[in-house]
N, C-alpha and C positions, 0 to 999 in steps of 0.2 A: 477560398475557406466558407464555411457553412454558416447561415447569417447564427450571431453569437444572442443563447442567453443571457441572461444579465449579468449570473456568478462568473461565466467566462469570458465574458466584455471585460470584466473589472478587472479579472484575471491577466486578461491581453496586453492591458494597458497597464498594472502592475510591473510588468514580466519588460514592458518597452522601458518603461521608467529604469529598470536598471541596466539598463542596455541589452536587453533578446529583445529581438523578434520574435512572437510568435507564426509561421506558416501555417499552420492548419489546426483544425481540429474536427476531433470524432462527434460525426451529429446521433443521438443517442435513439434519432427513428430510423435510421440504416442500421445502425453498427450493433443495435440489443434486443431485447426480444419485446423492445416496443415497441419493433413495428407488427409486430403479430397483432397484437391488442385491439379488440374493436375500437373502443374510444381511445384513441392513441393518448391527448392529453388529460383527458379523465382519469384516466385507472395507470396514470405514471405511479398515486399514491400507493396502488395494489403494490403492483411491482418492486415499489421500494417495499413494504413493508415483508413479500415472499421474500425478495432476500436476507432481511433480517431474521430471518428463521433457518439455521443452521439445518433442520431434516427436509425444511422445504428444499434448499440449497442443493444438496447428497442425493433430494429426489430428480430434481432436473439434471443435473451431472449423470448420475447413473443412467438415468434416459438415454441422455446422447452418447455415450462409452456403449450402451446394449444396441444402440440403433432402434430404440421405440420410440416411439407419438412423446412428444412435448407435451404436458399440460399446464398453465399459462395460470394464473390467479383468476382473472375472466372466463372462465372455465373455457378458455381458446384450448384445442388441440391442435399441437404440428405436426405434419410425417417428419420425421426423422430423415426424408431425404429436403427437405425442405433446413436443417437445421448442420449448420456446421458447426465443428467443435470447437472451433476459437470465437460460437457467438456467447458462450458463456465469461469465456477470460474476459471480454470487451463490456457483459452486463456484468458481472461482480465486480469490473472498475468502474463502470459508474455509478455503481450504487458507494462506493466508497466515495468518490467524489461527491454526489450528493447527501451522503453522512458528514462529510465536512462541512458544509455548510447549513445542511436542517440541524444536526446533531450539536457542532462543536463551535457553529457560529463562524465560522472562518470569515473573512473577509470576500472569499473568491473561490471560485473549485473551477476546474475542468478534467475530463480524461483525452488520453489520445492526443496530450498535445508535441507537436513538432513543433523543434525551432530554430531558428536560422543555425549554424554554424556547430549545432551539437555533435557531439560523439555517434562516428556507427551503432546501430544495434536496434535504430530503431527512436520512436515518439518513447514520452514520458507518461506511465500508465496512469499517473493521477498527479497532479500540482496543487497544491491551494494555497494562499495567500493570507498573513496573520498581521496584527500589527507588531508584532517583532522580524515577522522573515517570511522565504520561502519556505514551505514544507512539499518534500517528494515524496509519495506512496508507490512505490513499487510493488505490483498485486502479482503471486504466482502460487493460479488454482489451475484444474487438472492433474496432469500424472508427473509427480517427480521426476522420471527420467527425461522427461523434456526440454528439464534444465539442464546445461552445462557452465561449464568455466568459462567460457566465454561470455555468455549474458551476462553471468554474475561479474566479471569484472566491466564490460559496458556499463551496468547498474551506478558500479563504483565511479568510472568516470563522468554520468550524468550528475552524478550528484555532485562532484566537483566543480564540472562547466556552469552548473545551474549557479553555485556558492549559495547554497541550500542553508538554512541556518539548521534543518535537521532532516536527515530520510529516515523512512521505516522501507524493510522488507517485509511484507505479510505474505504469509504461508498460509494455503488455505486448501489443502488436501485431504480432509475427512473423508472414508468414505473407499478414499484410493490408493493401493495396495502399493509401497515400497515409502523411502524416508528421503528427507529434501538431504542433498549430497554438501553436507556444511566442510567438508574436505575441498569443494570445489570454489566454495566462499572466501578460509581462508587462504587457499592461493591467488584469490581475484585479492584480496586484499595486503598479502605482500605485495605482489606487481603494481598495484597500484600508492597503497600508503607506505610500504617497508612495513617494519617488524610490529603492524598493531594486533593486539590479543583480545581475544575474543569475551567477555564474561559473561557470564548467565546471574540473572537478577531475579530476584525471589520472591512475587507476589500473597500476600496472605488473602487475598480478596478470593471470595470460591468465587466469582461470577468471572472471572480471567479467564479459567481453563485453559491458557498456553503456556509456552516455553518462551520467556522474553531473555533477548540477551543482548550487550554496549559492543559498541567496538570501541577501544580504546582510544580517547582523544578525537575524534571523529565526527563524533552526532549522527553517527548511525545507529538505529536500533532494528531488532529484526523480530518480530513476532510469529512465532511457528504454531499451530495451529493442530495441528496434526495427531489425530487420536485424540482430540479434544469434544468440548460445544462450540465451539464458535464460535464467540458470543462478538461480533467484533466491536459494536459501540464500547463494549467493558475493555477491549484489549488493547484498542484505541486509544481510550482513557488513560489506560494504566502508562504507555509506551511515551503522550505526551506529556503524561505528571512524573514520568522519568525524566526525562528529557528537562523539563525546567527544575526539577531535585538539582540534577547534576550542573546545569549550567548556572546556577548559584554556588554549590557549591564551587565549582571550577575558578570563578570571579574571586572569590574569598581566598582560594588555594592557589593561586596565583602567585601571593608575596614570598612562597616560598622555597625553597632551591628544589631541584630535579627529584630527586632523589626521593626528599619527603612528599612531594609533590605526588608522586607514584604510590609509594606505602601509604599518602590519607585517601589517595582515588581507592584503592584496593578496600581501604577499611570502610568505605564510604557504601563500594556495590555490597560489602556483606551485609551492613545493616539497613541497604534500604528496602523496605515495604510500603503496603499501601490498606488503607482499609477498603 
């Protein structure tokens, strides 16, 4: 295991307290664009701010798929031959992990988390810890056609395995042709959770610029930024707010019978908005 930074070390300890043993974590200075920066530690904030800008992310991604040199925020130019295609995805996961800790004040966060005994399908893209529980964020960036039903089924399995308070599937496909295969996700949910419907949640905020969905009774949220501006901070804030709004609603609705519960749930989904 790499030498852990503070947020990652705390996360490892919190997961251990919950009966989960972290086997390894990704090293951001080896698996992200940080490894190319001239001053890796000093320019960490530069890369973080760079990835906050959707246009800059699109430029990097377009360069990678066009096999052109990649321009980084410290003006480093990286030859296409030195940039594997998964480097963008890994850097985006690092960015989301940093965002949870910096912007949303999570107790801890890490990316590329491998946990002993977890279902097949790779590591957890991003895991964060709050005062109320564990949060998992699955990041899908690059080309939509690279996502298949098995990958989405593994995402649902990892959500269940982690006993996550909630999980977010974050889809970041701006500038890349294709659409996210929701039919695969629907099938994966049926296999793992039974008949769990996916409901769309409307936001009145102009800052979010994304499509939001919630999986019925599963604490799984979907943020689809395809063909939008991709404000990650605003989109994740809405997803977090949606979870806690529904959580408080469910705590109240448990006193009712199942039929009324479902009716109230649908009513809540139709009325839920944010400023």
